[in-house]
N, C-alpha and C positions, 0 to 999 in steps of 0.2 A: 496753754497748749501742751500736749503731752510730748515726751522726747521722740516717739515715733512719728508723730505728725511733723515735728520740726525738721527731723532728718529727711523725711519724704519731700517736704516743701523745699529744703535746701538743695536736695538732688535734682529735683525737677527744674527749679530756677537755675542752677548751674548748668545744666544740660542744655536748657532752652537758651541761655545766654551765650554759651559756647557755639550752639548751632546758629543763632542770629548773627553773632560776630562773623562767623565763616561765610554765611550767605551774603552779608554786607561787603565783605572784602571781595568776594567773587563778583558782585554786581558792580562795585566800584572799579575793580580790575578791568572788568569787560568794558564798562564805559570809557575809561581812560585809554585803553589799547584802541578802540575804535575812533575816539576822538582824536588820538595822535595820528592814526591812518588817515583820518578824513583831512587833518591839517596838512599832512604831507602829500595827499592827493591833490588839494587844491592849490598848493605851492607850485607842483609839478605841472598842473593845468595852466598856472598864470605864465609859467616859463614858456610853455608851447604857444599860448596865445600871443604873447608879446614877440615871439619869434616870427609871427605871421602878419602879414599886412592888414588882413581883415579876418573876421570869423568864418569858419568853413560852414557848410551845411550840414555837417555831421559832427558827432562829438570827437574831439581831436584825441589822438593817441597820446595819453600822459604817462605811458608806461615804456617809453622808447628805450630807456637805459636797462631794462630787465627783460630778460628772455622769457617767452611765453610759448605755450604748446600751440602747434598749428591749428587754426580755427577758433582759438580761444579770444574772445572780445571782452575788453574791460569796459564797464558800465559805471559812469560817474553820476549818481542820483542827485543832481543839481542843475544849475543853470549858470551860464556865463554871459557877461553883458560888455559891449565895447562901445564907450561914449566918447564922441569927438567933441572938443571945446575949443573955441577960438581964443585968441589972446586976451579978448575983454572978458572972458568966463561965460560967454553965451553957448548953449548946447546947440551943436549943429546936426548931429545925428546920434541915434541910438540903435545899435544892433544887438539882438539877444539870441541866445542859442540854448536849447533845452527847455525843461519844464520849470516854469516860475509862477508865482502868485503876484510878483511885484509888477505894477503897471508902470507905463512910461512916465506919467507924472510923479509917482513915487520915486522912480529912479532919478528923475530930475532933481527933486529935493535932496535925495541922497548924494547925488554928485556935487550939488552945491555945498552940502555939509562936509564931505571929503576934501573938496578943493580948498575950503576956508582953513582947513587944518594946516596947510602948507606942509604936508609930509609925503615923501615920494612912494611910501608904501606902508602896509599894515593892515588893521582889522577894524571894522566899523560894524558892531552887531554881528550878525551872521555872515558879513561879507568880508572877504579878503581882497584887497585891492593893490594895484600898482599904477603909478602915473608916470608917463613918458612924454617929454617935451619934444616937439616936432618942429620942422623947419617952418619958419614964419611966426613963431611964437605959440602957435596953437598947441593943445595938449590931448593926449589920449589916456583915457581912464578905463582901465580893464578890471571888471569885478568878477568875482567867482562867488556865487550864491550858495551857501551851505545850509540855509534854512530847512530844505527838506530833509537832508540827513540829519540835522540837529533834532527835528521833530522825530525821526525813526529812532535816534539814539535814546531821546527822552522817553518816549513811548516803550522802548525795550527795558529802560531802567524801571519805569512805572510798573511794567508788567512783572518784572523780576521781583519788585517789592511786594506786589499783590502775592505772587506765588509763595514769596518767603512767608508772608502772614498766614496763608492757608497751610503752608507746610508746618509752621510753628503750632497751629492750632491742632493739626494731626498729631505732631510729635507730643503735645501736651496729653493728648487722649492716650497715645501708645504708651508713655512714660508712667502712667499711674500704676498699672500693676507691676512693671519692672521696679519703679521706686519702692512700692510697698515690699516686694521680695527682698531687695537690697537693704532697706531700713530696717526690716526684721531681722536679717541676718546679722547686720552690724550691731542691733540692740542685744542680740543674743550673746555676742562676743563681749560687749561692754558689761552686760549683766553678770556674765561668768567672772569677768575680771574683777568687778566690784565685790560680788559675792566672796570670791576668794580673799580679797583684801580684808573685808569684814570679818570673816570667819577666822582668818589668820591673826587679825588684830585682837579679837575676843580671846582666842586660844592663848595668845601669848601674854595677856593681861594676868591670867591666874599665876603661871609659874614666875612672873616677874613680881607679883605681890608676895607670893611665898618666899622667894628668895630674899626680898626686903625685910620681911618679918623676921626670917631666920638670921639675917645679918644683924638686925637690931637686937635680937636675943644674944647673940655671939658677943657683941660689943659690950652689952651689959655684964656679961660673965667675964670676958676676956680683956676688955678695953679695946679702944680704937688703935689701929695700926695702920700701915701703909697699904696692906693687903685689903684690908676691909674698906679703906677709903677708895681703893681702885675699883673694887666689887661695887660699891655704892655709886661710883661715878658711871660705870658701864650700865648698871640698872636705870639710872636716870636717863642715860643716852637712849637705851631701849625704850624707856617710857615715852620719851619725847618722839621717837620714830613711830611708835604706835599711834599716838595722837596725831602725827602729821599724816600718816596713812589714812586714818579715819576721816581726817578733814579733806584730804584730797579725794577720797572715795565720794564725799558729799558734795564737793565742788564739781566733780565729773557730771552729777546729775543736774547742775545748773541752779541758778538762783531765779525763782519766778519774780514777776513784776510786783506781786503782792507782798513779798519779803522786803522790798526796797522802800526806803523812807528818805526823808531829807536828812542829811548828815552834816554837822559842822566840822568840817575837816580841820580847820585851824585849831579848834579845841581838842580834837581827837589826837592829832600830832603832838601838841603840847603835853597832853596827858601821858601819851606813850613815852615821851622823852623824860618826863618826871620819874616814870616808873623805872627807867633805866639809869637814873643818877648813882645808885648804889654800886650796880656792876661796873659803871664808868670809872667811879671813884677807886674801886678795888684794883682796877688795872691802870690808874693814874692816866686816864684819858682826858683830853681837853675837849670840850664840846663848844662848837660855835653854831648857833642856830638863828635863822632868819625866817620867821613864819609870818606870812601875810594874814592880816585880819580879814574876815568875812569870806573865807574859803568854803563854800558849801557845794553840795552836790547830791543826787539822788543815788542811793545806794543801799547796801547791807552794812549797817554799822559794826556789827560784830566780826564780820568778814574783813572789813576794812581795818579794824583794830588789829586783827590776826596778821594781816599784811604788813602793817607797820611794825609789829613785834618781830616778825620774821626777818625784816630788813635790818632792824636795830641789833637783834641777836646775832645775826650774821656779822654785822660790822663790828660789834663789841668783840665777839669771839676771835676775829681774824686780824683786828686791828694790832698794830705794833705797840708793845708794852710801852707805856709813856708818850703814846703818839696822840693823834688828834682826829676828831670826827667833825664834820661839817654838814649841816643840814639845811637846806632852802626849800620853802614851800611857797609858791606863787602861782597866780592865774596867768595864762597864756591863751589869748583868743577865747575860746569856748571850753578850755579844759584847765585842770588843775595840775601842775608839774611839781613832783617832789623829787629832790636830788639829794642823795647822801653819798658823802665821800668819807673814807677812812684810809689812813696812813698803814702801810704794810712793810715788812721787811723784804718781801719777795712777792712778786706777783704769781698767780697760778700758771702752770706751764702749759695752758691750753688756751684757745681762743674764748673770748667773753662769752660768746653765743652758747658754746657747749656746756657752760656752767648751768644752764637752764634745763638740761636734760636730767631726768630723775636718777638719783644715786651716782651722779658724776661728781667727783671730787678732783680739784686741781692739784691738790697736795695731799696724798693719803696720809702720810706720817703727821702732818699738821693737823688734820681732821680727827686723827685718833687722840691727839693731845687735847683738842679743845671739845671734843664730843660731837663734831659735826656729823650728820647723817646723809648729806648729799641731796637733799630733797627740799630745802628751804626755800631756794630761789625758784625752784620748779612749782612749789605751792604758791609763792607769791605771784608769779606770772599767771597761774590758774586764777586767783582771785581778781587780779586786774582784768584778765580776759572776760571774766564772768560779768564785769561791769564795762565791757566794751573798751578797755584800756589796754595798756602795753607797759611792759617792764623791760628794760635794756640795760646792760652791763658795758663798762668801757674800762681802758687802762689809760686816762689822760696823761700820765707821765709814769716813770719807773717806780715810784713809791706810793702811788695813790690807786685805790680801787673804788669805782664810781658805779652806783646804780641809780637809774632814773625812772620814775614811774610817772606815767600820763594817763589822767583819768578825766573822760568827758563829764561835765557837769551834768548833762540831761540823761545819764544812764538809766 
């Protein structure tokens, strides 16, 4: 899939998802508001009915406590039932008011079920009820039937969902030309940025190569000194920066599925650790490694190797002289988790998350001494994200810097 098609698809999917969530929230909100109003109205209706000796021949005023405009009538789209029961539980009379689909036989069965619950009030299906014990042991069961209004609410909800589906379809059609224009503008900016990085990297390679060659010739004639060593160190730092910029430019293009193969992460991590034995010994660092066997995933082997090299390079450079490194690699659910801790004399003076921004350096003076360029962690995160993974940093204590990589096995 081309970059333009991927951007267009993501734009359309994101817009439609946001619209669907908005419509769903509105539909659920309207349903809940109407449901709460229905429950409040049925409760008021029960209070009015219980205050009367028998049902009236017209819908009772269930809004007595609120002022209304003259001539305004309140309509309750439901029914009310007044059922009289003797002390033995036999139904003596049933009086109904309003529109209802429930027959007297069904009301009788409903009354028996409610009376068997031995509860003075509550809900049974679409009915809200209250039971009053009268003189002589008889009972009065008053029911408010909300089934009609519930049907109206559910029909409204279904209609809203249907309209939302139609609106999503129309939105999908409308978004196609918009997404095409947005993705093309975005791609133009990305391509210009990548073109600048690529051109700048190629242009920088030549003067760095000439500077290194002249330095070699100068050292042959005059010998090595601290100025030549400093120049060589800065040239090496610039060379690493160019390589990292080129790699980031390639990562921005993304890794296609065709480039991904089965990768033995256990072997890869152990191999990269072995390559860093000499730099660790030079800085007198103690390594503790626990790598689980059989860690595999689908990914780009070269990029994952580069990810490990960046993390190890960062840890070795900034670890305290004579300090320690601890690396663990293990499986967690359907992911592989690699955690690397290194001891430090002082933690960066910025939040851990800001270290992943390109050219961000927590300690500029320390970076100058160690040759850091400020893009290693950013490039590592780019590699992890290209595998649908993540890289995070943390300060577990005052003398430890921790980087955690999480990679899904099915990338």
